[in-house]
C-alpha positions as CSV (number, residue, x, y, z in Angstrom):
1,X,38.6,-2.9,114.5
2,X,38.4,-0.9,111.3
3,X,38.5,-4.1,109.2
4,X,35.6,-5.5,111.3
5,X,33.6,-2.3,110.6
6,X,34.3,-2.5,106.9
7,X,33.1,-6.1,106.9
8,X,29.9,-5.3,108.8
9,X,29.2,-2.4,106.4
10,X,29.7,-4.7,103.4
11,X,27.3,-7.2,104.9
12,X,24.6,-4.5,105.5
13,X,24.9,-3.0,102.0
14,X,24.8,-6.5,100.5
15,X,21.7,-7.3,102.5
16,X,20.0,-4.0,101.4
17,X,20.9,-4.7,97.8
18,X,19.5,-8.2,98.0
19,X,16.3,-6.9,99.7
20,X,15.9,-4.3,96.9
21,X,16.2,-7.0,94.2
22,X,13.8,-9.2,96.1
23,X,11.3,-6.5,96.1
24,X,11.7,-5.9,92.3
25,X,13.5,-2.5,92.6
26,X,15.5,-2.0,89.4
27,X,18.6,0.1,89.4
28,X,18.2,3.6,88.0
29,X,18.7,3.8,84.3
30,X,19.1,6.8,82.0
31,X,16.1,7.3,79.7
32,X,16.6,6.9,76.0
33,X,16.4,10.1,74.0
34,X,13.6,10.5,71.4
35,X,15.3,10.4,68.0
36,X,13.9,13.0,65.7
37,X,14.6,13.3,62.0
38,X,13.8,16.8,60.9
39,X,14.1,19.0,57.8
40,X,17.2,21.3,58.0
41,X,15.1,24.4,57.9
42,X,13.6,23.6,61.3
43,X,16.8,23.7,63.2
44,X,16.5,27.0,65.1
45,X,12.8,26.6,66.0
46,X,13.0,22.8,66.8
47,X,16.1,23.2,68.9
48,X,14.4,25.8,71.1
49,X,11.2,23.7,71.3
50,X,13.0,20.6,72.3
51,X,15.1,22.4,74.9
52,X,11.9,23.7,76.5
53,X,10.3,20.2,76.4
54,X,13.4,18.9,78.2
55,X,13.3,21.6,80.8
56,X,9.6,20.9,81.4
57,X,9.7,17.1,81.5
58,X,13.3,16.1,82.1
59,X,13.2,13.9,79.0
60,X,15.5,14.5,76.0
61,X,15.5,14.5,72.2
62,X,18.3,13.8,69.8
63,X,17.6,15.6,66.5
64,X,19.2,14.9,63.2
65,X,18.8,17.6,60.6
66,X,19.1,17.1,56.8
67,X,17.1,17.3,53.6
68,X,13.7,15.6,53.9
69,X,14.6,13.4,51.0
70,X,17.7,12.1,52.7
71,X,15.9,11.5,56.0
72,X,13.0,9.7,54.3
73,X,15.5,7.3,52.5
74,X,17.2,6.7,55.8
75,X,13.9,5.8,57.5
76,X,13.2,3.5,54.6
77,X,16.6,1.8,55.1
78,X,15.8,1.2,58.8
79,X,17.4,4.1,60.6
80,X,16.1,4.2,64.2
81,X,14.1,7.4,64.1
82,X,11.1,7.9,66.4
83,X,9.7,11.1,64.9
84,X,9.9,12.5,61.3
85,X,9.2,16.1,60.4
86,X,9.3,16.7,56.6
87,X,9.5,20.0,54.8
88,X,6.9,18.8,52.2
89,X,4.0,16.4,51.9
90,X,5.7,14.3,49.2
91,X,8.5,12.9,51.3
92,X,6.1,12.1,54.2
93,X,3.9,10.4,51.6
94,X,6.9,8.4,50.5
95,X,7.6,7.1,54.0
96,X,3.9,6.3,54.4
97,X,4.0,4.4,51.1
98,X,6.8,2.3,52.5
99,X,4.6,1.5,55.5
100,X,7.0,3.5,57.7
101,X,4.5,5.6,59.7
102,X,2.6,4.7,62.9
103,X,-1.1,4.8,62.0
104,X,-3.1,7.8,63.3
105,X,-0.1,9.9,64.2
106,X,0.4,12.0,61.0
107,X,-0.6,15.7,61.1
108,X,0.3,18.9,59.2
109,X,2.2,21.1,61.6
110,X,3.6,24.2,59.9
111,X,3.5,26.5,56.9
112,X,6.4,28.5,55.4
113,X,7.0,30.9,52.6
114,X,9.6,30.9,49.8
115,X,11.9,33.8,49.3
116,X,14.7,35.1,47.0
117,X,17.7,36.2,49.0
118,X,21.0,38.0,48.4
119,X,24.1,38.9,50.5
120,X,23.1,41.6,53.0
121,X,24.9,44.5,51.3
122,X,24.2,43.5,47.7
123,X,22.4,46.3,45.7
124,X,19.8,43.9,44.2
125,X,16.2,44.6,43.3
126,X,13.9,42.0,41.8
127,X,10.2,42.0,41.0
128,X,9.0,38.4,41.1
129,X,6.4,38.6,38.4
130,X,5.7,36.6,35.1
131,X,8.4,37.3,32.5
132,X,11.1,37.7,35.0
133,X,14.6,37.7,33.4
134,X,16.5,36.3,36.4
135,X,19.6,35.4,34.3
136,X,20.2,39.1,33.7
137,X,20.0,39.8,37.5
138,X,22.5,36.9,38.1
139,X,25.2,38.4,35.9
140,X,28.1,35.9,35.9
141,X,26.9,34.2,39.1
142,X,24.7,31.3,39.9
143,X,21.6,30.9,42.0
144,X,21.8,28.7,45.1
145,X,19.0,26.2,45.6
146,X,18.4,22.9,47.2
147,X,18.6,20.0,44.8
148,X,15.7,20.6,42.5
149,X,14.8,17.0,42.0
150,X,14.8,15.9,45.7
151,X,15.1,18.7,48.3
152,X,11.7,20.2,49.0
153,X,13.0,23.9,48.9
154,X,14.6,23.1,45.6
155,X,11.5,21.6,44.2
156,X,9.4,24.5,45.3
157,X,11.9,26.9,43.9
158,X,12.0,25.2,40.5
159,X,8.2,25.2,40.4
160,X,8.1,28.9,41.2
161,X,10.6,29.8,38.5
162,X,8.8,27.7,36.0
163,X,5.6,29.5,36.9
164,X,7.2,32.9,36.4
165,X,8.8,31.8,33.1
166,X,12.3,32.2,34.5
167,X,13.5,28.6,34.8
168,X,14.7,28.1,31.2
169,X,17.0,31.1,31.5
170,X,18.7,29.9,34.7
171,X,18.5,26.1,34.8
172,X,22.1,25.8,33.7
173,X,23.3,28.2,36.3
174,X,21.9,26.6,39.5
175,X,24.2,25.8,42.4
176,X,22.4,22.8,43.8
177,X,22.9,22.2,47.5
178,X,22.2,19.1,49.6
179,X,19.7,20.9,51.7
180,X,18.2,24.4,52.1
181,X,20.6,25.5,54.9
182,X,23.5,24.6,52.6
183,X,22.0,26.8,49.9
184,X,21.6,29.6,52.4
185,X,25.3,29.3,53.3
186,X,26.4,29.7,49.7
187,X,24.7,33.1,49.7
188,X,25.8,34.1,53.2
189,X,29.4,33.5,52.2
190,X,29.0,35.5,49.0
191,X,29.6,32.4,46.8
192,X,26.3,32.9,45.1
193,X,24.7,36.3,44.4
194,X,21.1,35.0,44.8
195,X,19.5,32.0,46.5
196,X,16.0,30.5,47.0
197,X,15.3,29.5,50.6
198,X,12.4,29.6,53.1
199,X,11.5,32.8,54.8
200,X,12.5,31.2,58.1
201,X,16.0,30.5,56.8
202,X,16.5,34.1,55.9
203,X,15.5,35.2,59.4
204,X,18.1,32.8,60.9
205,X,21.1,34.5,59.2
206,X,21.8,38.2,59.5
207,X,24.3,38.1,56.6
208,X,21.6,37.7,54.0
209,X,18.5,39.8,53.1
210,X,15.2,39.0,51.5
211,X,15.0,40.5,48.0
212,X,11.5,39.4,47.4
213,X,8.9,36.8,48.4
214,X,7.6,34.4,45.8
215,X,3.8,34.7,45.2
216,X,2.1,31.9,47.1
217,X,0.3,30.8,43.9
218,X,3.6,30.3,42.0
219,X,4.4,27.0,43.9
220,X,2.7,24.3,45.9
221,X,2.0,25.3,49.5
222,X,5.0,24.8,51.8
223,X,3.6,22.5,54.4
224,X,5.5,20.6,57.1
225,X,3.9,17.3,58.2
226,X,4.9,15.3,61.3
227,X,4.4,11.7,62.3
228,X,5.8,8.9,64.5
229,X,7.6,6.2,62.7
230,X,6.1,2.7,62.6
231,X,9.1,1.1,64.3
232,X,9.4,3.6,67.2
233,X,9.2,1.9,70.6
234,X,10.2,5.0,72.7
235,X,7.3,5.7,75.0
236,X,8.3,9.4,75.1
237,X,8.0,9.9,71.4
238,X,4.2,10.4,71.5
239,X,4.6,12.9,74.3
240,X,7.1,15.0,72.3
241,X,4.8,14.9,69.3
242,X,1.9,16.1,71.4
243,X,4.1,18.9,72.8
244,X,5.1,20.1,69.3
245,X,1.5,20.3,68.4
246,X,0.5,22.1,71.6
247,X,0.1,25.8,72.3
248,X,3.3,25.6,74.5
249,X,5.5,25.1,71.4
250,X,3.7,27.7,69.2
251,X,5.9,30.6,70.1
252,X,9.1,28.8,69.2
253,X,7.9,28.2,65.6
254,X,6.3,31.6,65.1
255,X,9.4,33.5,66.4
256,X,11.3,31.9,63.5
257,X,8.7,32.9,60.9
258,X,6.6,29.7,60.6
259,X,2.8,29.7,60.6
260,X,1.4,27.0,62.9
261,X,-1.4,25.1,61.2
262,X,-4.6,25.0,63.2
263,X,-3.1,27.4,65.8
264,X,-6.4,29.2,66.1
265,X,-8.0,26.0,67.4
266,X,-5.2,25.3,70.0
267,X,-5.6,28.0,72.5
């Protein structure tokens, strides 16, 4: 009797499955996450924004953080990114020059500031003005920075030190890191007495303090552009981009110290 019931149940389920297929009902399938390549300095803010987007929509994002230079090169090499957020205009221009962006999707998203940091309890005072003798402040130590030829924070930092006349005195004493968060970590661990990072990085780590903020005129504006990649086929990528540019995401960026470009027009 039991065997007969199991056979009947199998027939019914099989018939229902066949009916579903006949009507074009596809089996449920997990949605593909939006793959985001983002500058390392965005981690705290972007993690929060992406989590809020997921909670609101049920869709997900997979975020890879690194130096903008490394991410741009990976996109050029064919890495399957849907969305790119760079820490400077130059590396977004680089990807655009390789025909790697989806037309009409690029926009300037955020601004940041450049700061000089030291370990939290270090008795350091620096006046960031022309004629600065930073080598004297360093003593026997080195200054932590992102790679000055490739990493945006490193390039901004070098430009600022050149502008203030301090680069020649310290250029042989730079601890160059693969990205700005790695430079932050060198200072946080006490391995470097000073470092140059973004204001938002300093906020993210309580073991460091801001010694001074570089004058805005001493370096190019720190602007974060965002765009969809040309090869993206994920239908949710455009929705995530729209969310990041919407008033809903503004608080996540501002809480970490970013300025949202055009926020006054997105109320």
